[in-house]
C-alpha positions as CSV (number, residue, x, y, z in Angstrom):
1,M,110.0,119.9,-81.2
2,S,111.5,116.6,-82.0
3,K,111.3,114.1,-79.7
4,F,114.8,112.4,-80.6
5,L,118.0,112.4,-79.2
6,R,120.3,114.7,-81.3
7,P,124.3,115.3,-81.3
8,K,123.7,118.8,-79.8
9,D,121.7,117.1,-77.1
10,V,124.9,115.0,-75.9
11,N,126.7,117.9,-72.9
12,G,128.7,115.3,-71.3
13,S,132.1,114.4,-71.8
14,T,132.7,110.7,-70.7
15,V,133.8,108.0,-73.2
16,L,129.8,107.2,-73.5
17,D,129.1,110.5,-74.2
18,R,131.5,110.6,-77.2
19,I,130.6,107.3,-78.4
20,L,126.7,108.6,-78.2
21,K,127.3,111.7,-80.0
22,A,129.4,110.1,-82.8
23,F,126.9,107.4,-83.0
24,L,124.0,110.0,-83.5
25,S,126.4,112.0,-85.9
26,N,127.0,108.8,-88.0
27,K,130.6,109.7,-87.2
28,L,132.1,107.0,-85.2
29,D,135.2,106.2,-87.4
30,N,136.5,109.9,-86.1
31,L,136.2,108.4,-82.6
32,S,140.1,108.0,-80.9
33,D,141.6,104.6,-80.5
34,A,140.8,104.4,-77.4
35,D,137.1,105.1,-77.6
36,K,136.7,102.8,-80.3
37,A,138.2,100.0,-78.1
38,V,135.6,100.5,-75.6
39,L,132.7,100.7,-78.6
40,E,134.3,97.4,-79.5
41,R,133.9,95.8,-76.4
42,I,131.0,97.2,-75.3
43,T,129.5,96.2,-78.7
44,E,130.4,92.5,-77.9
45,V,129.2,92.5,-74.8
46,D,125.6,93.4,-76.6
47,N,126.0,90.7,-78.9
48,R,126.4,88.4,-76.5
49,L,123.6,89.3,-74.2
50,R,121.4,89.0,-77.6
51,K,122.7,85.4,-78.9
52,G,123.0,84.0,-75.3
53,Y,125.3,81.2,-73.6
54,I,125.3,77.7,-76.0
55,V,125.5,75.2,-73.3
56,T,125.8,71.8,-74.1
57,E,125.0,68.6,-72.2
58,P,124.5,64.9,-73.3
59,R,121.2,63.1,-73.6
60,V,119.9,59.6,-74.8
61,A,117.8,59.4,-77.6
62,P,114.6,57.0,-76.0
63,E,114.5,55.6,-79.9
64,T,117.7,54.3,-80.0
65,G,118.8,54.5,-76.9
66,M,122.2,56.0,-78.2
67,P,124.0,59.2,-76.5
68,Y,124.3,62.2,-78.1
69,E,125.3,65.6,-77.0
70,H,122.2,68.6,-77.5
71,S,123.1,72.2,-77.7
72,F,120.6,75.1,-76.6
73,S,121.0,78.5,-75.7
74,R,120.0,80.4,-72.2
75,P,120.9,84.2,-71.3
76,Y,124.3,85.2,-69.9
77,R,125.1,84.9,-66.5
78,K,127.2,87.8,-65.8
79,A,130.1,86.1,-63.9
80,E,130.1,84.1,-67.4
81,L,129.7,87.4,-69.6
82,A,132.8,88.6,-68.1
83,Q,135.0,85.8,-68.4
84,W,134.0,86.0,-72.0
85,Q,135.5,89.4,-72.1
86,M,138.6,88.7,-70.0
87,A,139.3,86.3,-72.4
88,R,138.3,88.0,-75.7
89,F,139.9,91.2,-74.8
90,G,142.6,89.8,-71.8
91,I,141.7,92.8,-69.6
92,S,141.0,92.5,-66.0
93,M,138.0,91.4,-64.4
94,S,137.0,94.6,-62.9
95,Q,137.3,96.5,-66.2
96,A,135.1,93.7,-67.9
97,Y,132.3,94.1,-64.9
98,E,132.4,97.7,-66.1
99,D,132.1,97.1,-70.2
100,I,128.9,95.3,-68.9
101,R,127.7,98.0,-67.1
102,M,128.7,100.9,-69.6
103,A,127.0,98.3,-72.3
104,E,123.9,98.2,-70.3
105,R,124.0,101.8,-70.1
106,F,124.7,102.8,-73.8
107,F,122.2,101.0,-75.4
108,L,119.9,101.7,-73.1
109,T,120.3,105.3,-73.5
110,T,120.4,105.0,-77.5
111,E,116.8,103.2,-77.3
112,S,115.9,105.8,-74.8
113,R,114.3,103.4,-72.4
114,P,114.6,102.8,-68.6
115,D,116.1,99.9,-67.1
116,K,112.7,97.9,-66.4
117,E,111.9,98.6,-70.5
118,F,115.6,97.7,-71.3
119,A,115.3,94.4,-69.4
120,R,111.4,93.6,-70.5
121,G,112.7,94.2,-74.6
122,M,115.8,91.5,-73.9
123,M,112.5,89.5,-72.1
124,I,110.7,90.1,-75.6
125,H,113.8,89.0,-77.8
126,W,114.3,85.3,-75.7
127,G,110.9,84.6,-75.5
128,E,110.0,85.3,-79.3
129,E,113.1,83.2,-80.1
130,A,111.9,80.3,-77.9
131,M,108.5,80.7,-79.1
132,A,109.5,80.2,-83.1
133,K,111.8,77.4,-81.9
134,A,109.1,75.3,-80.2
135,Q,107.0,75.9,-83.2
136,A,109.9,74.6,-85.5
137,D,109.9,71.8,-83.5
138,G,106.5,70.9,-83.8
139,D,105.8,71.9,-79.8
140,H,102.4,73.6,-80.4
141,R,101.5,73.6,-76.8
142,A,105.0,75.1,-75.9
143,A,104.6,77.8,-78.4
144,A,101.1,78.7,-77.5
145,A,102.5,79.2,-74.1
146,F,105.2,81.3,-75.4
147,F,102.5,83.5,-77.0
148,R,100.4,83.7,-74.2
149,E,102.8,85.2,-72.1
150,L,104.5,87.8,-74.9
151,I,101.1,88.9,-75.0
152,K,101.2,89.8,-71.4
153,V,104.7,90.9,-71.4
154,K,104.1,93.6,-74.8
155,Q,100.9,94.5,-72.7
156,L,99.0,94.0,-75.7
157,D,96.0,92.8,-73.4
158,R,95.7,96.2,-72.0
159,H,93.1,98.2,-73.8
160,D,93.3,101.7,-74.2
161,D,91.1,104.1,-72.9
162,P,89.5,105.7,-76.3
163,K,88.3,108.6,-73.9
164,F,92.0,109.3,-72.6
165,N,94.0,112.5,-74.4
166,P,97.2,112.9,-73.5
167,E,96.8,116.6,-74.7
168,D,93.7,117.2,-72.4
169,L,95.8,116.6,-69.2
170,N,96.6,119.6,-67.5
171,P,99.4,119.3,-64.7
172,I,98.7,121.2,-61.5
173,R,101.1,123.8,-61.3
174,P,102.5,124.3,-57.7
175,I,102.5,127.6,-55.9
176,I,105.6,128.5,-53.9
177,I,105.4,129.7,-50.1
178,D,108.0,131.3,-48.8
179,D,106.3,131.8,-45.5
180,P,104.7,129.1,-43.4
181,S,102.4,131.0,-41.5
182,D,100.7,131.6,-44.7
183,L,99.9,127.5,-44.4
184,G,98.9,127.7,-41.0
185,F,102.3,126.0,-39.6
186,P,103.9,128.3,-36.6
187,K,106.1,131.4,-38.1
188,V,109.9,130.3,-37.8
189,D,111.7,133.5,-36.5
190,N,115.0,131.7,-37.3
191,P,114.8,129.7,-40.6
192,D,118.7,130.0,-40.6
193,Q,119.3,128.5,-37.5
194,V,116.7,125.9,-37.9
195,V,118.2,124.7,-41.4
196,A,121.4,124.5,-39.3
197,R,120.2,122.3,-37.0
198,L,118.7,120.1,-39.8
199,L,121.7,120.0,-41.5
200,K,123.6,119.1,-38.1
201,E,121.5,116.1,-37.7
202,V,121.4,114.6,-40.9
203,K,125.0,114.7,-41.1
204,K,125.1,113.0,-37.7
205,G,123.6,109.6,-39.6
206,V,120.7,107.6,-38.8
207,I,122.4,105.2,-36.1
208,E,123.7,108.3,-33.8
209,K,120.3,109.9,-34.1
210,I,118.2,106.3,-33.4
211,A,120.7,105.9,-30.4
212,E,119.9,109.1,-28.9
213,D,116.1,108.8,-29.6
214,A,116.4,105.5,-27.6
215,E,118.1,107.3,-24.7
216,E,115.6,109.7,-24.3
217,I,112.9,106.8,-24.2
218,E,114.6,105.3,-21.5
219,E,115.6,108.4,-19.7
220,E,111.5,109.4,-19.6
221,D,110.2,105.7,-18.3
222,S,113.0,106.1,-15.8
223,D,111.4,109.2,-14.6
224,G,107.7,107.5,-14.4
225,T,106.3,105.6,-11.9
226,D,106.4,101.5,-12.2
227,I,103.7,99.6,-12.2
C-alpha cells in the first residue's frame, strides 16, 4: 500500500480539505473563487514565514565613521504577520490570525509532519540561510557554529542502530476482558450504576470534586482527638 496521501484519502469537507484534495489532484484551477482566495492568503502567509521580516537599522561604519542603514531578515512574529495580512488583503484581525492558523495546518498537512517537525523544518531553513550568509561574509567561525547546530537539529549526529529492523518489531496485541474479576479485581454487580456515578462525578467538575474531598477531610479531622 502506498504511504503517500492520495485525493481519495481526503474525506473532510472543510475549505482546507477541498484545497488539499484539489492540490493532490493537480486541479487547483477548479476551486471556487472563495476557496482560491483562501489559498492565496495562506500561501502568502507561508511565503512570509519563509522569507522573513526585513529589519532596517542605522549603523556607523567603523572605518569611515559614516552612517548607513543595515538590513537583515528575521522570522516574523505572529502579530507582524497578522498586520501584513490585514494590509495586504483588507481583512479583519481575527481573519488574519485564522489565515495563519490555516496556513500552518495546511502546509503541515501536505508535508505530513507533526507540529514539532514543522517547527524543526523552519529552524533548518533559517539556519541554512544564516550559515550561508556567514560563509559569504567571510565569518567562518559563525558559519562553523551554525553548521554544528544544524547537524544537531537534523539529528545527523545520531547513529542508527544497524541491528534494529522495524520489520522485526511485533506489537503487543491487547486482550480485552469484560469481567474485571478475571484480573483479580472485585466483581461489579451493577456496572451501569458505576458508570453513571463516574459520569456524574466527571460532569461535576474538578473544582467541585476537590472542594468535596476537602470537606470530607475536615470532617474526619474534626472527629479525631486533638494531640
